[in-house]
N, C-alpha and C positions, 0 to 999 in steps of 0.2 A: 858217615856211611855213604857208600857209593850208590848212585842211582836214586837217591831220595832227594826230594826238593823240600827245602825248609822255608817256611813262611814266618816272617816276624809278625807280631800282633797287629801293628799298624797296617801292614799289607793285607792281612786277613779282614780287617775291619772295612777297608775300602772295597774289597771284593764282595763282602756281604752287602754293603751299601749299594754297589753297582747292581747286584742281583736283585735287591729289593726294588730299586728304581726300575729295572727292566720288567719286573713282574707288574708294577703299577702301570707302566706304559702299555704292556701287553693287555692288561685288564681293561684299561681305558679304550684301547683300540677295539677289543672284542665287544665292549658295550656299545660303541659307536656303530660297528657293523651289524650288530643284532638289531639295534633300534632304527637303522637306516631304512629298511623296507617298510616300516610301520607308516611313514608319511605317505608314500605312494599308495599303499593299500587303503589307507583312509581316504585318499583322494579318489580312488576308484569306487569306493563304497558309497560315497555321498550321492552320486547320480542315481544309483540303483535304488537307494532308499527314498530319494526325492520322487522318482517315478512311482514307487510303491505308494507313497503318500498321495500323489495326485490321482492314482487309480482308486485308492480307498476314498478319497474326497468325492470323486464322481459317483460312488456307489453308496455313500453313507446316508443314514437317515437321521443324523444329528440335527438339532435345532439350528437355525440360521446363525445365531451368535457363536456357537461352538464351531460350525463350519468356517465362519469368517476367521476365527482365531486360528484354526488349523491351517487355513490357506495362508494367513499372514506368516505363520511359523515356517511353512514350506517355502514361501517366497524368500523369507529372510535367510533360511538355510541355503537356498540356491545362490543368493547374492554373496553370502559368506564364502561358499565353496568357490565361486568364480573369482573372489578376491584372494583366495589362497588360505583362508582361515578354516582349515578342515576340522579342527577340534571343536570350534564353536558351531560350525555347520552341522556336525554330528549331534551336538547337544540339542539344537533346534529341531532337527528332523526327528530325533527320537521323541522329543516332547510332542511333536505333531502326531506321530504315529501312535503314541500312547493315548492321545485324545481321540483319535479316529478309531482305535481298536476297542475302546471301552464299550461295554454293553449298556 
């Protein structure tokens, strides 16, 4: 038949494989680009939360032992942030804020 393209089974399989690999690569790139802004966002959030923690620490009426623990967590969070470990920094500052915000 004129105008029709025939594919043999082996050729179709390689086309499907190519399309499948292309979809996998596109998915991986999409995941990378979606996750990329998360690190800088976390890096910008740490200082705000650290400041909030220090402000709360100045106003809190916690007992000295709890204040000392909160201050140590805030200091550790800041040190981790400065070292680039934003995930651990966020964990420490959230722990400190929870301690400072409890009634």
